[in-house]
DRENDO-1510 file (C-alpha; in Angstrom, 1 decimal, always signed):
<recs>
REC; n; res; u; v; w
REC; 1; MET; +12.6; -41.5; +42.5 .
REC; 2; SER; +14.9; -37.8; +44.6 .
REC; 3; VAL; +13.6; -37.4; +47.4 .
REC; 4; ASP; +12.8; -33.6; +48.6 .
REC; 5; ARG; +10.0; -33.9; +51.4 .
REC; 6; ARG; +11.4; -37.6; +52.3 .
REC; 7; SER; +12.3; -39.9; +54.4 .
REC; 8; VAL; +12.2; -38.4; +58.3 .
REC; 9; LEU; +13.2; -41.8; +60.0 .
REC; 10; ARG; +10.9; -43.1; +63.1 .
REC; 11; GLY; +12.2; -46.1; +64.2 .
REC; 12; ALA; +14.8; -47.8; +64.8 .
REC; 13; ALA; +17.0; -50.5; +62.4 .
REC; 14; VAL; +15.1; -53.4; +62.3 .
REC; 15; GLY; +17.8; -56.8; +62.7 .
REC; 16; ALA; +19.1; -59.0; +60.5 .
REC; 17; ALA; +17.6; -60.5; +57.4 .
REC; 18; GLY; +16.8; -63.7; +57.4 .
REC; 19; VAL; +14.3; -64.2; +59.9 .
REC; 20; GLY; +10.0; -66.7; +59.3 .
REC; 21; PHE; +7.9; -65.0; +58.0 .
REC; 22; THR; +6.0; -62.8; +59.7 .
REC; 23; THR; +2.1; -63.1; +59.8 .
REC; 24; VAL; -0.2; -60.8; +60.5 .
REC; 25; GLY; -3.8; -61.6; +61.6 .
REC; 26; ALA; -6.2; -64.3; +59.4 .
REC; 27; VAL; -8.3; -64.6; +56.4 .
REC; 28; PRO; -11.2; -62.5; +57.3 .
REC; 29; THR; -14.7; -63.4; +55.1 .
REC; 30; LEU; -15.7; -61.3; +52.6 .
REC; 31; ALA; -18.3; -60.7; +50.2 .
REC; 32; GLU; -17.5; -62.1; +46.8 .
REC; 33; ALA; -18.6; -59.3; +44.3 .
REC; 34; ALA; -16.2; -57.8; +42.6 .
REC; 35; PRO; -16.6; -53.2; +42.9 .
REC; 36; ALA; -18.8; -52.2; +40.0 .
REC; 37; SER; -18.4; -48.8; +39.6 .
REC; 38; HIS; -17.1; -49.0; +35.4 .
REC; 39; GLY; -19.9; -52.8; +35.1 .
REC; 40; ASP; -19.1; -54.4; +32.5 .
REC; 41; ARG; -17.8; -51.8; +31.0 .
REC; 42; SER; -14.4; -51.5; +32.8 .
REC; 43; PRO; -12.0; -51.3; +29.5 .
REC; 44; PHE; -9.4; -52.7; +32.9 .
REC; 45; PRO; -9.8; -55.5; +36.1 .
REC; 46; GLN; -12.2; -55.0; +38.6 .
REC; 47; HIS; -10.7; -57.1; +42.1 .
REC; 48; LYS; -12.4; -57.6; +45.3 .
REC; 49; PRO; -11.4; -54.8; +47.9 .
REC; 50; PHE; -8.1; -55.7; +50.4 .
REC; 51; PRO; -9.5; -56.1; +54.2 .
REC; 52; PRO; -8.2; -52.7; +56.7 .
REC; 53; LEU; -4.8; -53.1; +57.9 .
REC; 54; LEU; -3.6; -54.9; +60.8 .
REC; 55; ASP; -0.7; -53.3; +63.2 .
REC; 56; ASP; +2.4; -55.7; +63.1 .
REC; 57; PRO; +3.5; -56.6; +66.6 .
REC; 58; LYS; +7.2; -56.3; +66.0 .
REC; 59; GLY; +5.9; -52.0; +64.2 .
REC; 60; ILE; +8.0; -52.7; +61.0 .
REC; 61; LEU; +4.4; -54.4; +58.3 .
REC; 62; ALA; +1.1; -53.9; +58.2 .
REC; 63; LEU; -0.4; -55.9; +56.7 .
REC; 64; PRO; -3.8; -57.2; +55.3 .
REC; 65; PRO; -4.6; -60.3; +58.1 .
REC; 66; GLY; -3.8; -63.4; +56.7 .
REC; 67; PHE; -0.7; -61.6; +54.6 .
REC; 68; LYS; +3.6; -62.3; +56.2 .
REC; 69; TYR; +6.6; -60.8; +55.7 .
REC; 70; LYS; +10.2; -62.0; +55.1 .
REC; 71; ILE; +12.8; -60.1; +55.0 .
REC; 72; VAL; +15.5; -61.0; +51.8 .
REC; 73; THR; +18.5; -58.0; +52.0 .
REC; 74; GLN; +18.6; -55.7; +54.8 .
REC; 75; ALA; +21.8; -52.9; +53.5 .
REC; 76; GLY; +25.0; -53.5; +55.9 .
REC; 77; GLU; +22.9; -56.6; +57.4 .
REC; 78; THR; +23.3; -59.0; +55.0 .
REC; 79; LYS; +26.4; -59.9; +53.0 .
REC; 80; LEU; +27.4; -60.5; +49.0 .
REC; 81; LYS; +28.8; -63.4; +47.8 .
REC; 82; THR; +32.0; -61.9; +47.9 .
REC; 83; GLY; +31.7; -60.6; +51.3 .
REC; 84; GLN; +31.0; -56.8; +51.2 .
REC; 85; PRO; +27.8; -55.3; +53.1 .
REC; 86; THR; +24.8; -55.3; +51.2 .
REC; 87; PRO; +24.3; -51.5; +49.5 .
REC; 88; ASN; +22.1; -49.2; +51.3 .
REC; 89; ALA; +19.2; -47.4; +49.3 .
REC; 90; HIS; +17.1; -50.0; +47.8 .
REC; 91; ASP; +15.2; -48.6; +45.2 .
REC; 92; GLY; +13.6; -50.1; +41.3 .
REC; 93; MET; +13.3; -54.1; +40.8 .
REC; 94; ALA; +12.3; -56.6; +39.0 .
REC; 95; VAL; +11.8; -60.0; +39.5 .
REC; 96; PHE; +12.8; -63.1; +37.5 .
REC; 97; ALA; +12.4; -66.8; +37.2 .
REC; 98; GLY; +15.4; -67.8; +39.5 .
REC; 99; SER; +17.3; -71.1; +39.7 .
REC; 100; HIS; +15.8; -74.7; +42.0 .
REC; 101; GLY; +12.5; -72.8; +41.2 .
REC; 102; GLY; +13.0; -69.4; +43.0 .
REC; 103; TYR; +13.6; -66.0; +41.9 .
REC; 104; ARG; +15.8; -63.4; +40.4 .
REC; 105; LEU; +15.4; -60.2; +42.2 .
REC; 106; ILE; +17.8; -57.2; +40.1 .
REC; 107; GLN; +17.8; -53.9; +42.2 .
REC; 108; ASN; +18.7; -50.4; +41.8 .
REC; 109; HIS; +20.5; -48.9; +45.1 .
REC; 110; GLU; +20.5; -44.7; +44.8 .
REC; 111; ILE; +23.1; -43.6; +46.1 .
REC; 112; SER; +25.1; -40.5; +44.6 .
REC; 113; SER; +27.9; -40.9; +45.9 .
REC; 114; ASN; +31.2; -42.5; +47.0 .
REC; 115; GLY; +30.1; -44.4; +50.4 .
REC; 116; PRO; +30.6; -47.0; +53.0 .
REC; 117; LEU; +27.5; -48.6; +51.8 .
REC; 118; GLY; +27.4; -48.1; +48.2 .
REC; 119; VAL; +27.0; -50.7; +46.0 .
REC; 120; ALA; +31.3; -52.3; +45.4 .
REC; 121; PRO; +33.2; -51.5; +42.5 .
REC; 122; ILE; +33.7; -55.5; +41.4 .
REC; 123; GLU; +36.1; -56.4; +38.6 .
REC; 124; GLY; +33.8; -56.3; +35.4 .
REC; 125; THR; +31.1; -54.3; +36.9 .
REC; 126; VAL; +32.4; -50.6; +36.5 .
REC; 127; TYR; +31.3; -47.7; +34.3 .
REC; 128; ASP; +32.8; -45.3; +36.0 .
REC; 129; SER; +36.4; -46.2; +38.4 .
REC; 130; GLY; +36.2; -42.1; +39.8 .
REC; 131; VAL; +33.1; -42.4; +41.4 .
REC; 132; GLY; +33.8; -45.7; +44.1 .
REC; 133; ALA; +31.7; -47.3; +45.9 .
REC; 134; ALA; +27.9; -45.1; +45.6 .
REC; 135; GLY; +25.3; -46.2; +43.1 .
REC; 136; GLY; +24.7; -49.3; +40.8 .
REC; 137; CYS; +22.7; -52.9; +40.9 .
REC; 138; THR; +23.2; -56.1; +42.6 .
REC; 139; VAL; +21.1; -59.0; +42.2 .
REC; 140; ILE; +19.5; -61.0; +44.6 .
REC; 141; GLU; +18.8; -65.2; +43.9 .
REC; 142; VAL; +15.2; -66.2; +46.3 .
REC; 143; GLY; +14.2; -69.0; +47.3 .
REC; 144; ARG; +10.2; -69.8; +47.0 .
REC; 145; ASP; +10.2; -69.2; +50.9 .
REC; 146; GLY; +11.9; -66.0; +50.5 .
REC; 147; SER; +15.2; -66.8; +51.4 .
REC; 148; ASN; +18.1; -64.8; +50.6 .
REC; 149; ARG; +20.2; -67.9; +48.6 .
REC; 150; GLY; +23.2; -64.9; +47.7 .
REC; 151; GLU; +23.1; -61.6; +46.5 .
REC; 152; TRP; +26.2; -60.3; +43.7 .
REC; 153; VAL; +26.5; -57.4; +42.1 .
REC; 154; GLY; +25.5; -56.5; +38.2 .
REC; 155; ILE; +26.8; -53.5; +37.7 .
REC; 156; SER; +28.9; -50.6; +39.5 .
REC; 157; GLY; +29.7; -46.9; +39.2 .
REC; 158; THR; +27.0; -45.8; +38.4 .
REC; 159; LEU; +24.7; -43.1; +40.3 .
REC; 160; THR; +21.3; -42.5; +41.4 .
REC; 161; ASN; +19.7; -45.9; +39.8 .
REC; 162; CYS; +16.8; -44.7; +40.1 .
REC; 163; ALA; +14.3; -47.4; +38.2 .
REC; 164; GLY; +14.3; -48.9; +35.4 .
REC; 165; GLY; +12.8; -51.6; +33.5 .
REC; 166; HIS; +12.6; -55.3; +32.8 .
REC; 167; THR; +13.6; -56.6; +29.6 .
REC; 168; PRO; +11.2; -59.6; +27.4 .
REC; 169; TRP; +15.0; -61.2; +27.0 .
REC; 170; GLY; +15.3; -61.2; +31.0 .
REC; 171; THR; +17.5; -58.2; +32.4 .
REC; 172; TRP; +17.3; -55.7; +33.7 .
REC; 173; MET; +17.5; -51.4; +32.1 .
REC; 174; THR; +18.6; -49.6; +35.2 .
REC; 175; CYS; +18.2; -45.6; +35.1 .
REC; 176; GLU; +20.6; -43.0; +36.9 .
REC; 177; GLU; +18.4; -40.1; +37.8 .
REC; 178; THR; +20.9; -37.6; +37.6 .
REC; 179; GLU; +22.2; -35.0; +34.8 .
REC; 180; ASN; +26.0; -35.1; +36.0 .
REC; 181; LYS; +28.6; -34.8; +33.2 .
REC; 182; ALA; +32.8; -35.3; +34.2 .
REC; 183; ASN; +34.4; -33.5; +36.5 .
REC; 184; GLY; +38.4; -35.3; +35.7 .
REC; 185; THR; +38.5; -36.4; +39.1 .
REC; 186; THR; +35.0; -37.7; +41.2 .
REC; 187; ARG; +33.3; -39.0; +38.3 .
REC; 188; LEU; +36.2; -39.9; +35.4 .
REC; 189; LYS; +32.5; -40.3; +33.0 .
REC; 190; ASP; +29.6; -38.3; +32.0 .
REC; 191; HIS; +26.2; -39.2; +34.0 .
REC; 192; GLY; +22.5; -39.8; +33.0 .
REC; 193; TYR; +22.3; -42.6; +31.5 .
REC; 194; VAL; +20.8; -46.7; +30.9 .
REC; 195; PHE; +23.1; -49.1; +30.9 .
REC; 196; GLU; +21.4; -53.1; +30.9 .
REC; 197; VAL; +22.4; -55.1; +33.5 .
REC; 198; TRP; +22.9; -59.2; +33.7 .
REC; 199; GLY; +21.7; -61.4; +36.1 .
REC; 200; ASP; +24.3; -64.8; +36.3 .
REC; 201; GLY; +27.2; -61.6; +37.3 .
REC; 202; LYS; +29.4; -62.3; +34.4 .
REC; 203; THR; +27.9; -61.0; +31.1 .
REC; 204; ALA; +28.4; -57.5; +32.3 .
REC; 205; HIS; +28.4; -54.4; +29.7 .
REC; 206; PRO; +28.5; -51.3; +31.5 .
REC; 207; VAL; +27.6; -49.5; +28.9 .
REC; 208; PRO; +25.6; -46.4; +28.8 .
REC; 209; LEU; +22.3; -46.5; +26.2 .
REC; 210; LYS; +23.0; -43.1; +24.9 .
REC; 211; ALA; +21.2; -43.2; +21.9 .
REC; 212; LEU; +18.1; -43.5; +25.3 .
REC; 213; GLY; +19.5; -40.2; +26.3 .
REC; 214; ARG; +20.9; -38.1; +28.7 .
REC; 215; TYR; +18.9; -36.5; +31.6 .
REC; 216; ALA; +17.4; -37.5; +34.9 .
REC; 217; HIS; +15.9; -40.8; +34.3 .
REC; 218; GLU; +13.2; -43.0; +36.3 .
REC; 219; ALA; +11.8; -46.1; +34.3 .
REC; 220; LEU; +10.6; -46.9; +30.5 .
REC; 221; ALA; +9.5; -49.5; +29.3 .
REC; 222; ILE; +10.0; -51.5; +26.5 .
REC; 223; ASP; +6.2; -52.5; +24.4 .
REC; 224; GLU; +5.7; -55.7; +23.1 .
REC; 225; ASP; +6.2; -55.0; +18.9 .
REC; 226; ARG; +9.7; -54.7; +20.8 .
REC; 227; THR; +10.2; -51.1; +18.9 .
REC; 228; HIS; +9.4; -48.6; +21.4 .
REC; 229; ILE; +10.6; -47.8; +24.3 .
REC; 230; TYR; +8.6; -45.2; +26.6 .
REC; 231; LEU; +10.6; -43.3; +29.1 .
REC; 232; SER; +10.0; -41.3; +32.4 .
REC; 233; GLU; +11.9; -38.2; +33.7 .
REC; 234; ASP; +12.2; -36.8; +37.1 .
REC; 235; ALA; +13.2; -33.1; +36.5 .
REC; 236; SER; +11.9; -29.9; +37.8 .
REC; 237; GLY; +13.2; -26.4; +36.8 .
REC; 238; PRO; +11.4; -26.6; +33.9 .
REC; 239; ASN; +9.1; -30.5; +35.0 .
REC; 240; GLY; +10.1; -33.2; +33.6 .
REC; 241; THR; +8.8; -34.9; +30.2 .
REC; 242; PHE; +7.2; -38.4; +28.6 .
REC; 243; TYR; +10.0; -40.0; +26.0 .
REC; 244; ARG; +9.4; -42.4; +23.2 .
REC; 245; TRP; +11.7; -43.8; +22.1 .
REC; 246; SER; +12.0; -45.5; +18.0 .
REC; 247; ALA; +13.5; -48.2; +16.7 .
REC; 248; PRO; +14.7; -48.1; +13.1 .
REC; 249; ARG; +12.6; -49.7; +10.3 .
REC; 250; GLY; +13.0; -53.2; +10.6 .
REC; 251; TYR; +14.8; -53.3; +13.3 .
REC; 252; ARG; +13.4; -55.5; +17.0 .
REC; 253; LEU; +14.5; -54.8; +19.7 .
REC; 254; SER; +17.0; -58.3; +21.4 .
REC; 255; SER; +19.7; -59.0; +23.6 .
REC; 256; ARG; +22.0; -58.0; +21.2 .
REC; 257; SER; +20.8; -54.4; +21.1 .
REC; 258; TRP; +23.1; -53.3; +23.5 .
REC; 259; GLN; +26.1; -53.3; +21.2 .
REC; 260; ASP; +23.5; -51.0; +18.4 .
REC; 261; LEU; +21.9; -48.6; +22.0 .
REC; 262; GLN; +25.4; -47.3; +22.5 .
REC; 263; ASN; +24.8; -45.0; +20.1 .
REC; 264; LYS; +23.4; -42.0; +20.7 .
REC; 265; ASP; +22.4; -41.3; +16.8 .
REC; 266; PHE; +20.3; -45.2; +17.0 .
REC; 267; GLY; +17.0; -45.0; +16.5 .
REC; 268; THR; +15.1; -41.5; +17.2 .
REC; 269; LEU; +14.0; -40.0; +21.4 .
REC; 270; GLU; +10.7; -37.9; +20.9 .
REC; 271; ALA; +9.1; -36.2; +24.2 .
REC; 272; LEU; +5.1; -36.3; +24.7 .
REC; 273; ALA; +3.0; -33.6; +24.0 .
REC; 274; ILE; -1.2; -34.6; +25.3 .
REC; 275; LEU; -3.7; -32.3; +22.7 .
REC; 276; GLY; -6.4; -30.2; +24.0 .
REC; 277; ASP; -10.1; -29.6; +22.1 .
REC; 278; ASP; -7.5; -27.1; +20.1 .
REC; 279; GLY; -6.0; -29.5; +18.6 .
REC; 280; LYS; -2.7; -27.2; +20.9 .
REC; 281; PRO; +0.0; -29.3; +23.0 .
REC; 282; ILE; -1.5; -29.1; +26.9 .
REC; 283; PRO; +1.3; -27.7; +29.0 .
REC; 284; ASP; +0.8; -29.2; +31.6 .
REC; 285; VAL; -0.2; -32.7; +33.0 .
REC; 286; ALA; -1.7; -30.5; +36.9 .
REC; 287; TYR; -4.0; -28.9; +33.8 .
REC; 288; LEU; -6.1; -31.6; +34.0 .
REC; 289; THR; -8.0; -33.1; +37.1 .
REC; 290; SER; -10.2; -36.5; +38.4 .
REC; 291; ALA; -13.2; -34.8; +36.3 .
REC; 292; GLN; -11.1; -36.0; +32.5 .
REC; 293; LEU; -10.5; -39.9; +34.1 .
REC; 294; LEU; -10.7; -42.4; +31.9 .
REC; 295; ARG; -11.5; -39.6; +29.4 .
REC; 296; PRO; -8.6; -40.7; +26.0 .
REC; 297; PHE; -6.8; -37.9; +25.0 .
REC; 298; ARG; -4.8; -37.4; +21.1 .
REC; 299; VAL; -1.0; -37.3; +21.3 .
REC; 300; LYS; +1.8; -35.9; +19.5 .
REC; 301; TRP; +5.6; -37.5; +19.3 .
REC; 302; VAL; +8.1; -34.2; +19.1 .
REC; 303; PRO; +11.5; -35.0; +18.0 .
REC; 304; VAL; +14.8; -34.0; +20.7 .
REC; 305; PRO; +17.1; -32.4; +19.1 .
REC; 306; ASP; +20.7; -33.2; +21.0 .
REC; 307; ARG; +19.5; -35.9; +22.8 .
REC; 308; ASP; +22.6; -36.3; +25.1 .
REC; 309; GLY; +22.6; -32.8; +26.3 .
REC; 310; ALA; +25.9; -31.9; +25.9 .
REC; 311; THR; +25.4; -27.8; +26.0 .
REC; 312; THR; +21.5; -28.1; +27.1 .
REC; 313; SER; +19.7; -29.8; +29.2 .
REC; 314; VAL; +17.8; -32.4; +27.0 .
REC; 315; ARG; +13.5; -30.8; +28.5 .
REC; 316; LYS; +14.9; -27.4; +28.4 .
REC; 317; GLN; +15.3; -27.9; +24.6 .
REC; 318; PHE; +11.6; -27.6; +24.5 .
REC; 319; THR; +10.2; -24.7; +23.9 .
REC; 320; ASP; +6.5; -23.8; +25.4 .
REC; 321; GLY; +4.1; -24.9; +24.2 .
REC; 322; GLN; +5.6; -27.4; +22.2 .
REC; 323; ILE; +5.4; -30.8; +24.6 .
REC; 324; THR; +3.7; -31.8; +27.9 .
REC; 325; ARG; +5.5; -31.0; +31.0 .
REC; 326; GLY; +4.6; -33.0; +34.9 .
REC; 327; LYS; +6.2; -32.3; +38.4 .
REC; 328; LYS; +7.8; -36.2; +38.8 .
REC; 329; PHE; +7.4; -38.7; +35.7 .
REC; 330; GLU; +7.8; -41.8; +37.8 .
REC; 331; GLY; +6.7; -44.5; +37.3 .
REC; 332; VAL; +6.8; -47.0; +33.8 .
REC; 333; PHE; +5.3; -50.6; +32.8 .
REC; 334; GLY; +4.4; -52.3; +29.7 .
REC; 335; THR; +1.1; -54.5; +29.2 .
REC; 336; LYS; +0.5; -56.0; +26.0 .
REC; 337; GLN; -1.9; -53.1; +25.2 .
REC; 338; GLY; +0.1; -50.2; +25.9 .
REC; 339; VAL; +1.6; -48.1; +29.0 .
REC; 340; TYR; +0.5; -46.7; +32.2 .
REC; 341; VAL; +3.0; -44.2; +34.2 .
REC; 342; VAL; +3.1; -41.9; +36.8 .
REC; 343; ASN; +2.9; -38.6; +37.9 .
REC; 344; SER; +4.2; -38.7; +42.0 .
REC; 345; TYR; +2.4; -34.9; +42.8 .
REC; 346; ALA; +2.3; -31.2; +42.2 .
REC; 347; GLU; +1.9; -29.4; +45.1 .
REC; 348; SER; +0.1; -25.7; +45.1 .
REC; 349; GLY; +2.3; -22.5; +45.8 .
REC; 350; THR; +5.9; -23.9; +43.6 .
REC; 351; ALA; +7.6; -22.7; +40.5 .
REC; 352; ASP; +6.6; -26.1; +39.4 .
REC; 353; LEU; +3.5; -25.5; +38.7 .
REC; 354; PRO; +1.8; -23.3; +36.2 .
REC; 355; ALA; -0.4; -20.6; +38.4 .
REC; 356; ASP; -3.6; -21.5; +37.8 .
REC; 357; ALA; -3.1; -25.6; +36.9 .
REC; 358; VAL; -4.3; -27.8; +39.4 .
REC; 359; PRO; -2.1; -29.1; +42.3 .
REC; 360; HIS; -3.0; -32.9; +42.8 .
REC; 361; ASP; -0.5; -36.0; +45.2 .
REC; 362; GLY; -0.7; -38.1; +41.9 .
REC; 363; MET; -1.5; -39.2; +39.3 .
REC; 364; VAL; -1.5; -42.7; +37.4 .
REC; 365; TRP; -1.2; -42.7; +33.1 .
REC; 366; PHE; -2.2; -44.8; +30.0 .
REC; 367; TYR; -1.5; -44.9; +27.0 .
REC; 368; ASP; -3.2; -46.8; +24.6 .
REC; 369; TYR; +0.3; -48.3; +21.7 .
REC; 370; ASP; -2.8; -48.4; +19.0 .
REC; 371; ALA; -5.5; -45.7; +19.4 .
REC; 372; GLU; -2.1; -43.3; +20.4 .
REC; 373; THR; -4.4; -41.7; +23.1 .
REC; 374; ILE; -3.7; -41.3; +27.0 .
REC; 375; GLN; -5.9; -41.7; +29.7 .
REC; 376; LEU; -6.0; -40.3; +33.4 .
REC; 377; VAL; -6.2; -43.4; +35.5 .
REC; 378; THR; -6.5; -43.1; +38.6 .
REC; 379; TYR; -6.0; -39.1; +40.8 .
REC; 380; PHE; -5.5; -38.5; +44.6 .
REC; 381; PRO; -6.3; -35.0; +45.2 .
REC; 382; GLU; -4.3; -32.9; +47.1 .
REC; 383; SER; -4.2; -33.5; +51.1 .
REC; 384; ALA; -3.4; -30.4; +53.6 .
REC; 385; ILE; -2.8; -32.8; +55.9 .
REC; 386; ALA; -0.4; -35.1; +53.6 .
REC; 387; ASP; +1.5; -32.4; +52.8 .
REC; 388; SER; +2.3; -31.4; +55.6 .
REC; 389; GLY; +3.8; -34.8; +57.4 .
REC; 390; ASP; +1.0; -35.4; +59.6 .
REC; 391; PRO; -0.8; -38.2; +59.4 .
REC; 392; ALA; -4.7; -38.3; +58.5 .
REC; 393; LYS; -7.4; -38.8; +60.8 .
REC; 394; TYR; -7.9; -41.9; +59.0 .
REC; 395; ASP; -4.0; -43.2; +57.3 .
REC; 396; ASP; -4.8; -45.6; +55.4 .
REC; 397; TYR; -7.5; -44.3; +52.7 .
REC; 398; ASN; -5.4; -40.9; +52.2 .
REC; 399; PHE; -2.4; -41.6; +50.0 .
REC; 400; ASP; -0.4; -40.2; +48.4 .
REC; 401; GLY; +2.8; -39.4; +45.7 .
REC; 402; PRO; +2.1; -42.6; +44.0 .
REC; 403; ASP; +6.0; -43.4; +42.3 .
REC; 404; ASN; +6.8; -47.0; +41.0 .
REC; 405; VAL; +4.6; -49.0; +39.5 .
REC; 406; THR; +3.5; -52.8; +38.3 .
REC; 407; VAL; +0.9; -54.5; +36.9 .
REC; 408; THR; -0.1; -58.0; +38.8 .
REC; 409; PRO; +0.1; -60.9; +36.8 .
REC; 410; TRP; -4.5; -60.2; +36.9 .
REC; 411; GLY; -3.8; -57.1; +35.5 .
REC; 412; SER; -4.6; -54.7; +38.6 .
REC; 413; LEU; -2.0; -52.2; +39.7 .
REC; 414; ILE; +0.0; -52.2; +42.6 .
REC; 415; LEU; +1.6; -48.6; +43.2 .
REC; 416; ALA; +4.6; -47.9; +45.8 .
REC; 417; GLU; +4.3; -44.9; +48.1 .
REC; 418; ASP; +7.1; -42.0; +47.8 .
REC; 419; GLY; +4.5; -39.0; +50.0 .
REC; 420; SER; +4.3; -37.3; +52.9 .
REC; 421; ALA; +3.5; -38.9; +56.8 .
REC; 422; SER; +2.1; -42.4; +56.6 .
REC; 423; SER; +4.6; -44.9; +53.3 .
REC; 424; HIS; +1.9; -47.6; +51.5 .
REC; 425; VAL; +2.5; -50.1; +49.1 .
REC; 426; LEU; -1.1; -49.1; +47.4 .
REC; 427; SER; -3.6; -52.0; +45.0 .
REC; 428; ALA; -5.5; -49.4; +42.1 .
REC; 429; THR; -7.4; -50.7; +39.4 .
REC; 430; PRO; -7.5; -48.2; +37.2 .
REC; 431; GLY; -10.5; -46.2; +37.2 .
REC; 432; GLY; -12.0; -46.8; +40.5 .
REC; 433; PRO; -11.4; -47.5; +43.7 .
REC; 434; THR; -7.4; -47.5; +45.6 .
REC; 435; TYR; -6.7; -49.8; +48.8 .
REC; 436; ALA; -3.9; -49.6; +51.3 .
REC; 437; ILE; -1.9; -53.2; +51.0 .
REC; 438; VAL; +1.2; -52.5; +52.9 .
REC; 439; ARG; +1.8; -49.3; +55.5 .
REC; 440; ASN; +5.1; -48.7; +56.7 .
REC; 441; MET; +5.1; -48.7; +60.4 .
REC; 442; LEU; +9.3; -48.7; +60.9 .
REC; 443; ASN; +10.2; -44.7; +59.6 .
REC; 444; ASP; +8.7; -42.7; +57.8 .
REC; 445; SER; +10.7; -44.3; +54.4 .
REC; 446; GLU; +9.5; -44.2; +51.4 .
REC; 447; PHE; +8.6; -47.9; +49.1 .
REC; 448; CYS; +9.7; -48.9; +46.1 .
REC; 449; GLY; +10.0; -50.9; +43.3 .
REC; 450; PRO; +7.5; -53.5; +44.2 .
REC; 451; ALA; +7.5; -56.9; +41.0 .
REC; 452; PHE; +5.0; -59.5; +41.7 .
REC; 453; SER; +6.5; -63.0; +40.6 .
REC; 454; ASP; +4.8; -64.4; +37.4 .
REC; 455; ASP; +2.9; -67.6; +39.3 .
REC; 456; GLY; +1.2; -64.4; +41.7 .
REC; 457; LYS; +2.8; -66.1; +45.0 .
REC; 458; VAL; +5.1; -63.2; +46.2 .
REC; 459; LEU; +5.1; -58.9; +46.0 .
REC; 460; PHE; +9.2; -57.9; +46.4 .
REC; 461; VAL; +8.8; -54.6; +47.8 .
REC; 462; ASN; +11.5; -52.6; +48.9 .
REC; 463; MET; +11.8; -50.1; +51.7 .
REC; 464; GLN; +14.4; -47.2; +51.0 .
REC; 465; SER; +15.5; -46.7; +54.2 .
REC; 466; PRO; +17.7; -48.5; +55.6 .
REC; 467; GLY; +17.7; -50.2; +52.8 .
REC; 468; ILE; +14.7; -53.7; +53.2 .
REC; 469; THR; +13.6; -55.8; +50.6 .
REC; 470; PHE; +10.3; -57.7; +52.2 .
REC; 471; ALA; +8.7; -61.3; +50.7 .
REC; 472; ILE; +5.6; -60.4; +51.2 .
REC; 473; THR; +2.6; -64.0; +50.7 .
REC; 474; GLY; -0.1; -64.3; +51.2 .
REC; 475; PRO; -4.3; -65.5; +49.2 .
REC; 476; TRP; -3.1; -62.6; +46.6 .
REC; 477; ARG; -5.3; -64.1; +44.7 .
REC; 478; ASP; -8.4; -64.2; +46.4 .
REC; 479; TYR; -8.4; -60.8; +45.9 .
REC; 480; LEU; -6.5; -60.3; +42.8 .
REC; 481; GLY; -7.6; -63.1; +41.1 .
</recs>
């Protein structure tokens, strides 16, 4: 999630992490009926409306009544077990079962160069020693009460670790959002890869999974059959696209697959083409609008000629009309039936939007594995006020720049905004309404890495700057269950 019209800080840094939960309000009584815009015919779950957000007396997070937050880590304030400060620029994240009934987070740090709050290059975790303390991942052990039980480095020596995706065997795949090649000084190796990260701090395998391509990776998801990986690309000039990696016949992904995925020719990598009624690829997702909401479109997958981008960036190897591009392909999250993928926005008057396409402030898509179709399930029209960075009059109704996405234990979506004006965490029903469930009161920084614990009790989410991880608890089941 590269920053371009984002993150102009308005507030001061918060105090040290590890404070008690901050509670906002009490739970109000609401009607029990869920939204019924599609009735029983909806293929997606419905949920109860969230009440309006209440401002936080501490000026950090506005939450619905009855919800509370706790700060788990904060850049420069909390410390790793090895003594270094928690790195900055918290980004994509996943939550796993931890020790003693707690949780374990694996978290990206989207840092592009060596710096005082980069990820410390701990021996055994380093991919490229030339980059110093730059990007990478940390692992955080969290108690059921949201307390920080320890933090350590999972991988270091990488660059611009943006999002990624969890694996069925309990690891995290972190994505570098860059195409930087080795330069012999500050970069001794090529970058733009996916890496697998283990949470124990010991079984580190800092090797690039070259089979998944070298480009500005954003996020990914592995399908239920463990035979495909779906990957997004956040790039411009030209816009990036959505990719599918397919395993060789008879092969299933496992905890040992990192050894095979090092081979850039292992399996196949293909790019998405959404087909119009004439059977030809629609050149850009921005040609579709809310008028096509929930309409399934057939797709085809076009082979990538050189997935390592040795001489030409992967997205530039396709001619116009071969594939479907989109501004800022971002968050990806898989279910048993398919995979969600997000486009953050496409601004009017820019080179990244075709002249005859429609600007927007956010799209969420659902690709159905069996049907091999894709549907637009959430759409935010362009808002001139939001794009200017000014607060909208009805701030908690006005959304833009969805980025990371996760699926709740009850099947609905959580979206993290990386837009202009106010930043929110959103609860979205595919094909239905969207509600603000968190608002950043501290500054204009984006939210990143929303991840629900499997028991549905805690929503973990990051504020990228000044680099804070929150544990948010409350009656989630009452609204989402």
